[in-house]
C-alpha positions in Angstrom: 138.7 113.2 63.0 135.6 112.6 61.0 133.5 115.8 60.6 130.1 115.7 62.4 128.3 116.2 59.1 129.7 112.8 57.8 128.9 111.1 61.1 125.3 112.3 60.8 125.1 111.0 57.3 126.4 107.6 58.4 123.9 107.3 61.2 121.0 108.3 58.9 122.2 105.8 56.4 122.2 103.0 59.0 118.7 103.9 60.2 117.4 104.1 56.6 118.9 100.7 55.8 117.3 99.0 58.8 113.9 100.6 58.0 114.3 99.7 54.3 115.0 96.0 55.2 112.0 95.9 57.5 109.5 97.6 55.2 110.5 95.5 52.2 110.4 92.3 54.3 106.9 93.0 55.5 105.6 93.8 52.1 107.1 90.6 50.7 105.4 88.3 53.2 102.2 88.0 51.2 100.4 85.9 53.8 96.9 86.8 53.0 96.5 89.5 55.6 97.2 87.4 58.7 96.7 89.3 61.9 99.9 88.0 63.5 102.0 90.2 61.2 103.1 93.5 62.8 102.7 96.1 60.0 104.7 99.1 61.6 108.4 99.6 61.8 109.5 98.1 65.2 110.9 100.4 67.8 114.8 100.3 68.0 115.0 97.9 65.0 118.5 96.8 64.0 119.6 93.8 61.9 123.2 92.5 61.5 124.4 93.1 58.0 125.1 89.4 57.4 121.6 88.3 58.3 119.0 87.5 55.7 115.5 86.1 56.0 112.3 85.4 54.1 108.9 84.3 55.3 105.9 83.3 53.1 102.8 81.2 53.1 102.6 78.3 50.6 99.7 76.9 48.7 99.1 74.4 51.6 98.8 77.3 54.1 102.1 76.7 55.8 104.5 79.4 56.9 107.8 78.8 55.1 110.6 80.4 57.1 114.2 80.9 55.8 116.8 82.4 58.0 120.5 83.1 57.2 122.8 83.8 60.2 126.3 83.3 61.4 127.0 80.5 63.8 130.1 80.1 66.0 133.4 80.8 64.1 131.4 83.2 61.9 130.3 80.4 59.6 127.1 81.2 57.5 124.1 78.9 58.0 120.7 78.9 56.3 117.9 77.2 58.2 114.5 76.5 56.6 111.4 75.3 58.5 107.6 75.6 58.4 104.5 75.9 60.6 100.8 75.3 59.8 99.4 78.8 59.4 96.0 78.4 61.1 97.1 76.5 64.2 100.1 78.8 64.6 98.1 81.9 64.4 95.6 80.6 66.9 98.4 79.9 69.5 100.1 83.2 68.8 96.9 85.1 69.4 96.2 83.2 72.6 99.1 85.1 74.2 98.1 88.3 76.1 95.3 89.6 78.2 92.2 91.8 77.3 92.5 95.5 77.8 89.6 95.2 80.2 92.0 93.7 82.7 93.3 97.3 83.4 89.9 98.7 84.1 88.5 99.1 87.7 86.9 96.0 89.1 85.2 94.7 92.2 87.4 92.1 93.9 84.6 89.5 94.4 85.2 85.8 93.9 83.6 85.5 90.5 85.6 88.5 89.1 88.9 87.3 90.6 88.4 83.8 89.2 87.7 85.2 85.8 90.8 87.4 85.9 92.9 84.5 87.0 91.6 82.3 84.2 92.3 85.1 81.6 95.8 85.5 82.9 96.4 81.7 82.8 95.0 81.4 79.3 97.1 84.3 78.1 100.3 83.2 79.8 100.5 86.2 82.1 100.8 86.5 85.9 100.2 89.3 88.4 103.1 90.7 90.4 101.7 93.2 92.9 99.9 95.9 90.8 101.5 94.7 87.6 100.4 92.2 84.9 103.5 90.6 83.3 104.1 88.0 80.6 105.1 84.7 82.1 108.3 83.9 80.3 108.6 80.5 82.0 105.1 79.4 80.9 105.8 80.8 77.4 108.9 78.7 77.2 106.9 75.6 78.0 103.8 76.4 75.8 105.8 77.4 72.7 108.6 74.8 73.1 107.4 72.6 70.2 108.0 75.6 67.8 111.7 75.2 68.5 111.8 71.5 67.6 112.6 72.1 63.9 115.3 74.6 64.8 116.7 72.1 67.3 117.0 69.5 64.5 118.9 72.0 62.3 121.3 72.8 65.1 121.9 69.2 65.8 122.7 68.6 62.1 125.1 71.6 62.2 127.2 70.3 65.1 130.1 67.9 64.8 131.1 64.9 66.9 133.8 67.1 68.5 131.4 69.8 69.7 130.9 70.0 73.4 127.8 70.9 75.4 129.1 74.5 75.6 129.5 74.6 71.8 125.8 73.6 71.5 124.8 76.4 73.9 127.0 78.9 71.9 125.2 77.8 68.7 121.7 78.4 70.1 123.0 81.8 71.4 124.2 82.9 67.9 120.9 81.8 66.4 119.0 84.0 68.9 121.5 87.0 68.7 121.2 87.2 64.9 117.4 87.4 64.9 117.0 91.2 64.2 116.4 93.2 67.3 113.2 95.2 67.7 110.8 95.9 70.5 107.3 94.5 70.0 104.3 96.7 70.9 102.6 96.8 74.2 99.3 96.0 72.6 98.6 93.7 69.6 95.3 92.6 68.1 93.3 94.3 70.9 95.2 92.5 73.7 98.0 93.6 76.0 101.2 91.6 75.3 103.6 93.7 77.3 106.2 94.3 74.6 106.9 90.5 74.1 106.3 88.3 71.0 106.0 84.5 71.5 108.5 82.5 69.5 106.4 81.7 66.4 105.5 85.4 66.1 109.1 86.3 66.4 109.9 84.0 63.4 107.0 85.2 61.3 107.9 88.9 61.8 111.6 88.1 62.2 112.4 90.5 65.1 112.3 90.3 68.9 113.7 91.9 72.0 115.5 90.5 75.0 112.4 89.0 76.6 111.3 87.4 73.3 114.7 85.9 72.6 115.2 84.7 76.1 112.1 82.5 75.7 113.4 81.2 72.4 116.7 80.3 73.9 115.2 78.5 76.9 112.8 76.6 74.7 115.6 75.6 72.4 118.1 74.8 75.2 115.5 72.5 76.7 116.2 70.0 73.9 119.7 69.5 75.1 118.4 67.5 78.0 119.2 67.8 81.7 119.7 71.5 81.3 119.0 73.7 84.3 118.0 77.3 83.3 117.1 80.5 85.1 116.0 83.9 83.9 117.8 86.9 85.3 115.9 90.1 85.3 117.5 93.5 85.4 115.6 96.8 85.1 114.7 96.9 81.4 116.6 93.7 80.5 116.4 89.9 80.9 118.9 87.2 80.1 119.0 83.4 80.5 121.7 81.6 82.5 122.7 77.9 82.3 123.9 75.9 85.3 127.4 74.6 84.7 131.1 74.8 85.5 132.2 78.4 85.0 135.5 79.2 83.3 137.8 81.8 84.9 136.4 84.7 83.0 132.8 83.7 82.8 130.1 85.9 84.2 127.8 83.8 86.3 125.1 84.1 88.9 125.0 82.0 92.1 121.6 80.6 92.7 120.8 78.0 95.4 124.6 77.5 95.8 125.0 76.6 92.1 126.7 78.7 89.4 124.6 79.7 86.4 126.6 81.0 83.4 125.1 84.0 81.7 123.9 83.8 78.1 123.1 87.3 76.8 120.9 86.4 73.8 119.4 89.8 73.0 121.7 90.8 70.2 122.5 92.3 67.8 125.8 92.0 69.6 127.3 88.5 69.5 128.7 88.1 73.0 130.0 84.5 73.7 128.5 82.3 76.4 129.6 83.7 79.8 130.3 87.3 78.5 128.2 90.2 79.6 129.2 93.7 78.6 127.1 95.6 81.1 129.5 96.6 84.0 126.7 97.9 86.1 124.6 94.8 86.1 122.1 94.5 88.9 119.8 91.5 89.1 116.4 92.3 90.6 114.6 89.0 90.1 115.4 85.4 89.3 113.0 82.8 88.0 113.7 79.1 87.5 112.7 77.7 84.1 111.2 74.3 84.7 109.8 72.3 81.7 106.8 70.1 82.4 
């Protein structure tokens, strides 16, 4: 039996390592003070030990992103891609709603129309008394940011890889993005604890919601892919319509089976495997790309 003193030392060591990685990463970005960078240590941050990443801005004002992760069969991959800094920052900062949305208001037509326009612009929607990030609209709006990743994945696959293999590859890419919970508020706007895909890549961390959007946007490039988002209390995961294997976890929606893809990480569950034995789905949303 390992003494409690040594267990405590191990836990503190892991926490220090993750914080050390995040602090040194942020200080190494050197992106001219861009406001899309989250400067604090993310809540619940953890990175798999095999993961490595680097983000910088070049002399032409392009984000240069490099990400090392393990694909299926634990093979190491290094992907590199870029985004124009100005346009990317603008679209990142479009996400979210003003803090004033939570202040008392008179429900007259002009006010309601303005609130509706602010939610639409910020990719939010109202569910009863709550304002929530619209993960479906986010998947559509930020889909182009997954195009370079899709090209890398296609180049990484072989002729013998099946559609399921492609889905597994996208999952591993998402799962190995370091896990961390984005803040509720960012740059003076309410973002509900979700980062849009390009902000995930620039800061190189995201939670289950953020990674679910990345997965859906990337999986859309497979073509003829039917997706849903499954919401539990405090968790969300995508699911893909398909023929379930005997031990696959799936959800039946409109008489069709949707195989679960738990992309949150840092665990690397395979397609169709969910480790939560007490899973209770409280909401389902179809992901339709327009």
